[in-house]
N, C-alpha and C positions, 0 to 999 in steps of 0.2 A: 504494500500500500504506500502511496505517496504520503509523506509526512508534511503536514502544513504547519507553518509558523502560527503560533497563537494570535499574533497580531493580524495575520491575514484572515483568520477565522472571524475575529471580531470586526474587522474593517469591511470584509466582503464575503458574506456567508455563501453566496451562490457560486463563488469562484471554485469551490471545491468540487462542484459538479463537472467541471471541465478538466480536471487533473487525472492523468493516467500514468501508469508505469510503462516505460519503454525500454528496449534493450538495443544498444549499439553494438554491432559485431564487425569484426575484421579477422579473417582467417579463423583461428580457433579461440579467440579471445572475445569476452563479452563485458559490457559495462552497463549497469542498470541506472536509470535516471527517472525523475519525475517530470512530466511534461504538461504544460498548459496547451489545450487545443484552442486555437483562435483562427478558424477558417474564414471568417468574414473580413478581418482587418489586416492580417499579416499576409504579405505576398511572398515571403521567403521563410524557410525554417531557420530558426536562430538557436544558438547555443551560447550560454553565458561564458564570457571570456575567462572567468576565474576557474572554470572546469576544464578548459581545453588542454592544459598541460597534463593533468591526471588522465583524461580520456586518451590522449595521444600516446602517453607512456603505456597505459594498460593495453590498448589496442595495437600498439606498435605501428602507429601511423604518424604522419607529419601534416601540419597545416600547409595549405596551398595558397600562394599569392593569387589574387584575382587579376585578370587582365585589364579590368576596368573597375574603378572605385564605385561603390554603391552607397547611397544615402538612404536611411530609413526614416519613414514618416511616423510621427507620433499620432495618437488617436484623434487629435484635433487638427490633423493635416499639416502641422508644423514639421519642418525637417529637423531631425536631430543634428547637433553640431558634429558628432563623431562620424567619421567616414569609415566604412567597412572595407578592409583590404585583404582579408584572409577567409578561408573556408576550410572545412574538413570533409572528407568523403568516407563513407562506411556503409554497412548494411544495417537496416532498421527493422526491428521486430516489434509489432504492437499486437498483443493478445494473440500470439501464434501466427499472425499474418506477416509475411516477410516482404519487404520492399528492397530491392537490390540497388546498390550504389546511390545513396541519398547524399545530397550536399547540404551542409548547414553553414550559414554565415556566422562568424564569431563576433559577438557583440555583448556589451553589458546590458542585460535585460532585467535589471532590478531584482525582484524577489523570486524569479523562476530559474530553473536550470535549463530548460528547453521550451521553446514555443514552436508548435507544429502548425503548419498551414494545411491547405488541402493537399492530399497526396495523389 
């Protein structure tokens, strides 16, 4: 089960309805994370920049530089000041459904480990 910060439960009760456990896989290694599903507002899948070193080490992968910088828009359509320049590639498993070669942009996404968009 995804563990929720007590602050998040108090601040936004319904958010827990959109949290799921996911598994990132590469070769024979696996890494479990809690993900927010946000199919309406997010156009890219995102992983928190604080987790990337642990994920890459565990999965024995490296981040990849993007050929073109990306800007992420906030919920109110303002562009975040931080520019995204790296991503990681891996296999994604959600409740026994496997999606091969998924790309996640590396970004500081506040309280969440991962944010999934439409797959």
